[in-house]
C-alpha positions as CSV (number, residue, x, y, z in Angstrom):
1,M,-24.1,15.6,-11.2
2,G,-24.2,19.0,-9.6
3,I,-23.6,20.0,-6.1
4,T,-27.2,20.5,-5.1
5,D,-30.2,18.1,-5.4
6,E,-33.6,18.9,-6.8
7,S,-34.6,20.8,-3.7
8,G,-31.5,22.9,-3.8
9,A,-29.9,21.3,-0.8
10,Q,-26.2,20.5,-0.7
11,K,-25.5,17.0,-2.1
12,R,-24.2,14.4,0.3
13,A,-22.0,11.4,-0.4
14,Y,-21.1,8.6,2.0
15,F,-18.0,6.4,1.5
16,L,-17.9,2.9,3.0
17,G,-14.2,2.1,2.8
18,I,-13.1,5.8,2.5
19,A,-9.5,5.1,3.2
20,G,-8.9,3.2,-0.1
21,A,-6.6,5.2,-2.4
22,G,-9.3,5.5,-5.1
23,M,-12.1,6.1,-2.6
24,S,-10.3,9.0,-0.8
25,A,-9.4,10.5,-4.2
26,L,-13.0,10.5,-5.3
27,A,-14.1,11.9,-2.0
28,S,-11.6,14.7,-2.5
29,I,-13.1,15.4,-6.0
30,L,-16.6,15.7,-4.6
31,K,-15.5,17.9,-1.7
32,S,-13.7,20.2,-4.2
33,E,-17.1,20.5,-6.0
34,G,-18.9,21.4,-2.8
35,W,-20.5,18.1,-1.8
36,E,-20.7,17.2,1.8
37,V,-18.6,14.1,2.2
38,S,-18.0,11.6,5.0
39,G,-17.3,7.9,5.5
40,S,-15.9,5.0,7.4
41,D,-13.2,2.3,7.2
42,Q,-11.2,-0.1,9.3
43,D,-7.5,-0.5,10.1
44,V,-6.6,2.8,8.5
45,F,-3.0,3.9,8.4
46,P,-0.9,6.8,6.9
47,P,-0.6,8.4,4.5
48,V,-4.4,8.1,3.8
49,S,-5.4,8.6,7.5
50,T,-3.4,11.8,7.8
51,Y,-4.5,12.9,4.3
52,L,-8.2,12.6,5.2
53,D,-7.6,14.6,8.3
54,A,-5.7,17.3,6.4
55,Q,-8.5,17.5,3.9
56,A,-11.0,17.9,6.8
57,I,-13.0,15.0,5.5
58,P,-14.9,13.4,8.4
59,W,-14.3,9.6,8.8
60,R,-14.7,6.9,11.4
61,D,-12.5,3.9,12.2
62,G,-15.1,1.1,12.4
63,F,-18.6,0.4,11.2
64,D,-21.8,1.6,12.8
65,A,-25.0,1.7,10.9
66,A,-26.5,4.3,13.2
67,A,-23.8,6.8,12.3
68,I,-24.6,6.9,8.6
69,P,-26.0,10.4,7.6
70,G,-29.7,10.6,7.0
71,T,-30.3,11.7,3.4
72,L,-27.7,10.6,0.8
73,D,-27.3,11.4,-2.9
74,A,-24.7,8.7,-3.3
75,A,-23.4,5.8,-1.2
76,I,-20.0,4.7,-2.6
77,I,-18.8,1.3,-1.6
78,G,-15.2,0.0,-1.6
79,S,-14.2,-3.5,-2.3
80,S,-11.3,-4.1,0.2
81,A,-11.4,-7.5,1.9
82,K,-11.2,-5.8,5.3
83,L,-14.7,-4.3,4.7
84,D,-16.2,-7.8,4.9
85,L,-19.2,-6.6,2.8
86,A,-21.1,-9.9,3.2
87,H,-21.5,-9.0,6.9
88,N,-21.0,-5.3,7.0
89,P,-23.7,-3.5,9.0
90,E,-23.4,-0.3,7.2
91,L,-23.9,-1.9,3.8
92,A,-27.0,-3.7,5.1
93,E,-28.4,-0.4,6.4
94,L,-27.7,1.4,3.1
95,R,-29.5,-1.3,1.2
96,R,-32.4,-1.2,3.7
97,R,-32.8,2.6,3.1
98,G,-32.7,2.2,-0.6
99,A,-29.7,4.6,-0.9
100,P,-28.2,5.0,-4.4
101,I,-25.3,2.6,-4.2
102,W,-22.2,2.9,-6.5
103,S,-18.8,1.3,-6.8
104,F,-16.2,4.1,-6.9
105,P,-15.1,3.4,-10.5
106,A,-18.7,3.3,-11.7
107,F,-19.4,6.7,-10.0
108,L,-16.2,8.2,-11.2
109,G,-16.8,7.1,-14.8
110,E,-20.3,8.5,-14.8
111,H,-19.2,11.7,-13.0
112,T,-16.5,12.5,-15.5
113,A,-18.2,11.2,-18.7
114,G,-18.3,14.7,-20.3
115,R,-14.7,15.7,-19.6
116,D,-11.7,15.7,-21.8
117,T,-10.4,12.6,-20.0
118,V,-6.9,11.1,-20.3
119,V,-6.7,7.7,-18.7
120,V,-3.2,6.6,-17.5
121,A,-3.0,2.8,-17.2
122,G,-0.2,0.3,-16.8
123,S,1.3,-2.3,-14.5
124,F,3.3,0.3,-12.7
125,G,4.1,4.0,-13.0
126,K,0.5,5.2,-13.4
127,S,0.2,7.1,-10.2
128,T,3.4,9.0,-10.7
129,V,2.6,9.8,-14.4
130,T,-1.0,10.9,-13.5
131,A,0.4,13.2,-10.9
132,L,3.0,14.5,-13.3
133,L,0.4,15.3,-15.9
134,A,-1.7,17.3,-13.5
135,H,1.3,19.0,-11.9
136,L,2.8,20.0,-15.3
137,A,-0.6,21.2,-16.6
138,R,-0.8,23.4,-13.5
139,A,2.7,24.7,-14.1
140,A,1.5,25.7,-17.6
141,G,-1.3,27.8,-16.0
142,R,-4.1,25.3,-16.4
143,D,-6.6,24.0,-13.7
144,P,-7.2,20.4,-14.8
145,G,-9.2,17.9,-12.9
146,Y,-7.4,14.8,-11.7
147,F,-7.7,11.5,-9.9
148,I,-4.5,10.0,-8.4
149,G,-4.2,6.7,-6.4
150,A,-1.5,8.1,-4.2
151,V,-0.8,11.3,-2.2
152,P,1.2,13.9,-4.3
153,L,3.8,16.0,-2.5
154,D,3.3,19.1,-4.6
155,M,-0.5,19.4,-5.0
156,P,-3.4,20.0,-2.6
157,A,-5.2,16.7,-3.0
158,T,-5.3,13.3,-4.6
159,G,-8.5,14.2,-6.4
160,W,-9.6,17.6,-7.7
161,A,-12.5,18.7,-10.0
162,G,-10.7,21.5,-11.7
163,R,-12.2,24.2,-13.9
164,D,-10.7,23.3,-17.2
165,P,-12.0,20.5,-19.5
166,E,-8.9,18.3,-19.0
167,F,-9.2,15.4,-16.5
168,F,-6.2,13.2,-15.8
169,M,-7.4,9.9,-14.4
170,E,-5.3,7.0,-13.0
171,G,-6.9,3.9,-14.5
172,D,-6.5,0.7,-12.5
173,E,-6.7,-2.7,-14.2
174,Y,-7.7,-4.4,-11.0
175,I,-11.3,-5.7,-11.0
176,V,-14.2,-3.6,-9.5
177,G,-15.1,-6.3,-7.0
178,G,-16.2,-9.8,-6.4
179,D,-19.5,-9.3,-8.2
180,D,-18.1,-7.2,-11.0
181,R,-15.0,-8.7,-12.7
182,R,-14.4,-5.8,-15.1
183,S,-11.2,-3.8,-14.8
184,K,-11.9,-0.4,-13.2
185,F,-10.5,1.5,-16.2
186,L,-13.2,0.0,-18.4
187,L,-15.8,2.0,-16.6
188,Y,-14.2,5.3,-17.7
189,H,-14.6,7.3,-20.9
190,P,-11.2,8.3,-22.1
191,R,-10.6,10.6,-25.1
192,A,-6.9,9.8,-24.9
193,A,-4.7,7.3,-23.0
194,L,-1.2,6.8,-21.8
195,I,0.0,3.3,-21.0
196,T,3.1,3.2,-18.9
197,S,3.9,-0.6,-18.8
198,L,2.5,-4.1,-19.1
199,I,4.0,-6.9,-17.0
200,H,1.9,-9.7,-15.6
201,D,0.5,-8.7,-12.2
202,H,-2.4,-9.3,-9.8
203,I,-2.1,-13.1,-10.4
204,N,-4.9,-13.7,-7.8
205,V,-7.4,-12.4,-10.3
206,F,-5.5,-12.6,-13.6
207,P,-3.9,-16.1,-13.4
208,T,-2.4,-16.0,-17.0
209,I,-0.7,-13.3,-18.9
210,E,-3.5,-13.6,-21.5
211,S,-6.1,-12.8,-19.0
212,Y,-4.1,-9.9,-17.7
213,E,-3.5,-8.3,-21.1
214,A,-7.2,-8.7,-22.2
215,P,-8.5,-5.6,-20.4
216,F,-5.7,-3.5,-21.8
217,A,-6.5,-4.6,-25.3
218,E,-10.2,-3.7,-24.6
219,L,-9.2,-0.3,-23.3
220,I,-7.2,0.4,-26.5
221,A,-10.0,-0.9,-28.7
222,R,-12.6,1.4,-26.9
223,L,-10.6,4.6,-27.7
224,P,-12.1,6.7,-30.4
225,P,-10.2,6.0,-33.7
226,T,-8.5,9.4,-33.8
227,A,-7.7,9.5,-30.0
228,L,-4.2,10.2,-28.9
229,L,-2.5,7.0,-27.6
230,V,0.9,7.3,-25.9
231,M,2.7,4.1,-24.8
232,A,6.0,2.9,-23.4
233,R,8.0,1.3,-26.3
234,P,10.1,-1.1,-24.2
235,F,7.2,-3.4,-23.4
236,A,6.7,-6.0,-26.1
237,A,3.1,-6.6,-25.0
238,L,2.2,-3.0,-25.7
239,R,3.8,-3.2,-29.1
240,R,1.8,-6.3,-29.8
241,L,-1.5,-4.8,-28.5
242,A,-1.0,-1.6,-30.6
243,A,-1.5,-3.6,-33.8
244,E,-1.9,-1.1,-36.6
245,R,-3.0,1.8,-34.4
246,K,-1.2,5.1,-34.5
247,V,0.8,5.4,-31.3
248,I,3.2,8.0,-29.8
249,W,6.0,5.9,-28.4
250,Y,8.3,6.9,-25.6
251,G,11.2,5.3,-23.6
252,A,14.0,6.1,-21.2
253,A,16.6,5.6,-24.0
254,Q,16.8,6.0,-27.7
255,A,15.6,2.9,-29.6
256,P,14.0,2.0,-33.0
257,G,10.5,3.4,-33.2
258,V,10.7,5.6,-30.1
259,D,9.4,9.2,-30.6
260,Y,10.4,10.7,-27.3
261,F,13.4,9.6,-25.2
262,A,16.0,10.8,-22.7
263,D,19.6,11.5,-23.6
264,N,22.8,12.7,-21.8
265,I,21.5,11.4,-18.4
266,V,23.7,12.5,-15.5
267,I,22.6,10.8,-12.2
268,G,22.9,12.8,-9.0
269,E,21.0,14.4,-6.1
270,V,19.5,16.4,-9.0
271,T,19.5,14.3,-12.1
272,R,19.9,16.0,-15.5
273,F,18.9,14.8,-18.9
274,D,17.8,16.0,-22.3
275,L,14.3,15.2,-23.5
276,V,14.6,14.4,-27.2
277,T,11.4,15.1,-29.2
278,P,10.4,13.9,-32.7
279,G,12.5,15.7,-35.2
280,G,15.5,15.9,-32.9
281,G,14.5,18.8,-30.7
282,R,16.1,18.8,-27.2
283,I,14.7,20.2,-23.9
284,P,17.1,20.1,-20.9
285,L,15.3,18.8,-17.8
286,Q,16.2,18.4,-14.1
287,T,14.6,16.2,-11.5
288,E,15.0,15.1,-7.9
289,L,13.2,11.8,-8.5
290,L,15.3,8.6,-8.1
291,G,15.7,6.0,-10.8
292,L,15.7,5.4,-14.5
293,H,12.0,4.4,-14.3
294,N,11.2,7.9,-13.1
295,I,13.1,9.4,-16.1
296,E,10.9,7.2,-18.3
297,N,7.8,8.5,-16.4
298,I,8.8,12.1,-17.0
299,V,9.4,11.4,-20.7
300,G,5.9,9.7,-21.0
301,A,4.1,12.6,-19.4
302,A,6.0,15.2,-21.5
303,A,5.2,13.2,-24.7
304,L,1.5,13.3,-24.0
305,L,1.3,17.0,-23.1
306,L,3.7,18.1,-25.9
307,S,1.7,16.0,-28.4
308,R,-1.5,17.7,-27.3
309,G,0.1,21.1,-27.5
310,A,-0.7,21.6,-23.9
311,I,2.7,22.8,-22.6
312,D,5.7,24.7,-23.8
313,A,9.4,24.0,-23.1
314,Q,9.7,26.6,-20.3
315,A,6.6,25.3,-18.4
316,L,7.8,21.8,-18.8
317,Q,11.2,22.6,-17.4
318,R,9.7,24.5,-14.5
319,G,7.2,21.8,-13.8
320,V,9.6,18.8,-13.9
321,R,12.1,20.6,-11.6
322,G,9.3,21.4,-9.1
323,F,7.8,17.9,-9.0
324,H,8.9,16.0,-5.9
325,G,6.8,12.9,-6.4
326,L,4.3,11.0,-4.3
327,E,4.3,9.7,-0.8
328,R,5.4,6.0,-0.7
329,R,6.9,6.3,-4.2
330,L,10.6,6.6,-3.2
331,D,10.0,9.7,-1.1
332,K,12.8,10.5,1.3
333,K,11.6,10.2,4.9
334,T,14.7,11.7,6.6
335,K,16.1,15.2,6.4
336,T,19.6,15.3,8.1
337,S,20.3,11.7,9.0
338,R,23.5,10.3,7.7
339,V,21.5,7.1,7.1
340,P,18.8,8.2,4.6
341,V,15.4,6.4,4.6
342,Y,13.3,6.1,1.5
343,E,9.8,4.5,1.2
344,G,8.8,2.7,-1.9
345,F,5.5,1.2,-3.0
346,G,6.4,-2.5,-3.1
347,S,3.0,-3.9,-4.2
348,S,4.4,-6.1,-7.0
349,Y,7.7,-7.6,-8.1
350,E,8.3,-4.9,-10.8
351,K,7.6,-2.0,-8.4
352,A,9.9,-3.5,-5.8
353,R,12.7,-4.1,-8.3
354,S,12.3,-0.5,-9.7
355,A,12.7,0.9,-6.2
356,I,15.7,-1.3,-5.3
357,E,17.4,-0.5,-8.6
358,A,16.8,3.2,-8.2
359,V,18.4,3.3,-4.7
360,R,21.3,1.2,-5.9
361,L,21.8,3.6,-8.9
362,H,21.9,6.7,-6.7
363,F,23.8,5.1,-3.7
364,P,26.1,2.6,-5.4
365,A,28.7,2.6,-2.6
366,R,26.3,2.2,0.3
367,P,25.1,-1.1,1.8
368,L,21.4,-1.3,1.2
369,V,19.0,-2.5,4.0
370,V,15.5,-3.3,2.9
371,V,12.6,-3.7,5.3
372,F,9.9,-5.5,3.4
373,E,6.2,-6.4,4.2
374,P,4.5,-8.8,1.8
375,H,1.1,-7.0,2.0
376,T,-0.7,-7.6,-1.4
377,F,-2.3,-10.8,-2.4
378,S,0.3,-11.1,-5.2
379,W,3.2,-11.3,-2.7
380,R,1.3,-13.6,-0.4
381,N,0.3,-16.1,-3.1
382,A,2.1,-19.4,-3.6
383,Q,2.4,-18.6,-7.3
384,A,4.7,-15.7,-6.5
385,L,7.2,-17.8,-4.5
386,D,9.8,-17.5,-7.3
387,W,9.7,-13.7,-7.1
388,Y,11.6,-14.0,-3.8
389,G,14.4,-15.7,-5.6
390,R,15.1,-12.6,-7.7
391,V,13.6,-9.5,-6.2
392,F,16.3,-8.7,-3.6
393,E,19.3,-8.9,-5.9
394,G,21.8,-6.2,-4.9
395,V,20.4,-5.9,-1.4
396,D,22.8,-6.4,1.5
397,Q,20.3,-7.1,4.2
398,V,16.6,-7.8,4.2
399,I,14.3,-7.7,7.3
400,L,10.9,-9.3,6.7
401,L,7.7,-8.4,8.4
402,P,5.0,-11.1,8.4
403,P,2.3,-11.1,5.8
404,P,-1.2,-9.9,7.0
405,A,-4.0,-12.4,7.4
406,H,-7.0,-10.5,5.8
407,G,-8.3,-12.4,2.8
408,A,-5.9,-15.3,3.4
409,E,-8.7,-17.9,3.1
410,G,-9.4,-16.8,-0.5
411,H,-6.0,-17.9,-2.1
412,A,-3.0,-20.1,-1.5
413,Q,-1.4,-17.9,1.2
414,L,2.4,-18.2,1.9
415,T,3.6,-18.2,5.5
416,A,6.3,-16.0,6.9
417,D,8.6,-19.0,7.0
418,D,7.9,-19.8,3.4
419,I,9.0,-16.3,2.4
420,L,12.0,-16.2,4.6
421,R,13.3,-19.5,3.3
422,A,12.8,-18.4,-0.3
423,V,14.8,-15.2,0.2
424,Q,17.6,-17.0,2.0
425,A,17.8,-19.7,-0.7
426,A,18.5,-17.0,-3.2
427,G,21.7,-16.2,-1.2
428,V,20.4,-13.0,0.3
429,T,21.1,-12.2,4.0
430,A,17.6,-12.1,5.5
431,E,15.9,-12.4,8.8
432,A,12.3,-12.1,10.1
433,A,10.9,-9.6,12.6
434,V,7.6,-9.9,14.3
435,G,6.7,-6.2,14.2
436,G,7.9,-2.6,14.0
437,A,9.4,-2.6,17.5
438,A,11.6,-5.6,16.6
439,V,12.7,-3.9,13.4
440,L,13.7,-0.7,15.3
441,A,15.7,-2.8,17.8
442,R,17.4,-4.8,15.0
443,L,18.4,-1.6,13.1
444,E,19.7,-0.1,16.2
445,G,22.4,-2.7,16.3
446,L,22.8,-3.2,12.5
447,L,23.3,0.4,11.3
448,T,26.8,1.9,11.3
449,G,26.0,5.2,9.6
450,E,27.1,4.0,6.1
451,Q,23.9,2.3,5.0
452,V,20.8,3.5,3.2
453,V,17.4,2.1,4.3
454,L,14.5,1.3,1.9
455,L,11.0,0.6,3.3
456,L,8.9,-1.5,0.9
457,S,5.3,-2.3,1.2
458,S,1.8,-1.3,0.1
459,G,0.7,-1.8,3.8
460,P,1.3,-0.1,7.1
461,L,4.7,-1.6,7.9
462,D,3.6,-1.5,11.5
463,G,4.1,2.3,11.6
464,L,7.8,2.2,10.6
465,P,7.5,5.1,8.1
466,Q,6.5,7.3,11.0
467,S,8.7,5.8,13.8
468,L,12.0,5.0,12.1
469,P,12.9,8.5,10.6
470,P,12.9,10.4,14.0
471,R,15.0,7.6,15.5
472,L,17.6,7.9,12.8
473,E,17.5,11.7,12.9
474,A,18.2,11.6,16.6
475,R,21.2,9.2,16.2
476,W,22.6,10.1,12.8
477,G,21.3,13.7,12.2
478,A,23.5,16.7,11.6
């Protein structure tokens, strides 16, 4: 798929639902190749809204069939519930025109079919590891292609075509859409794979652990027999799915069967540890990322690149030290405030727990205040009610924003009161707030200068990641 059509004109793609993480990353890839890219979406919020603006990718908030460009080489359609595709006027117009319509994973898989593609999959950690792989390859002097479902702090875009054969691709197990129940990563063509984790997630579409594991098993089975497969050893499900296949195993700590692990970990503002390689070699590394889970992410990315001979020790050290992570993945939102604010991606139980444990590890003496928005279907589903009895362990105060209503009719939606009662029943001090302004007012009276604040959601948090930090800088800044 070149950048010009048969007449030599610049190719043009339109994205219906352009503010989705995958959609905006694919739009970035095509833009980096010289395509003309534009799109629309609804209820868009940072960081994707500001990311699209920074990339100079034109987009509209709202749907207007008359605003769709004339000639299109590809119309790429998202699957978010807010698009209401059954009644969306833009989709109806695209169909009327006979435009070539794709889902983003189908287009991405076809577009990268000839590349040396590494798919990074897992219940959590896949965005960070994909970004790490791309960042480390760049530190080693390479120009790989990449596709990341989050905004990296150290690279120019979430998606990039690259000049070299390597293509690092975040692979999501979530389904393509209501009419295509395949996991997105099954539409890709990996020549190698890294699987970071496997814990039951997305219970709205995978009601049992067996149904959730099935696409991962298929992904492994589809790899060429000699393909490099790197997986996190601590997860029993991955050990089971590996069967007799040759695997490079990694973990945050030494354990039987682990090929790469971390040793001599010293937690701090800059965390230090030794990466231990097969045969006992040691590479000292430093990182500003928070949490043991991020040490494991670094070990996994290093294991893959070292196993491929794609990086040396010096480039690995330089790259890890210079990697500052992703927006919404425990990135620090304040600069000088005595009360630091971090934002974590709380889309599932495991991701929320990892974020909470990381902040507790780095700030053991500070009271922890969590502002939480149950945005994903998993958090809003009645089957997840027991998560609230465990997820906030170690948190001193929880402020809960209400769950959103989009898609509520399609599953057993919890109410805000259901969630609040479940958290309080677990013995956690918790209260509800109706919106961002109420949270700001409550924090004004609650904070004494000794706490640390963690914002947790995959949704907009009613603008708090933008509005809270300057308030705290003004009150508690140096």
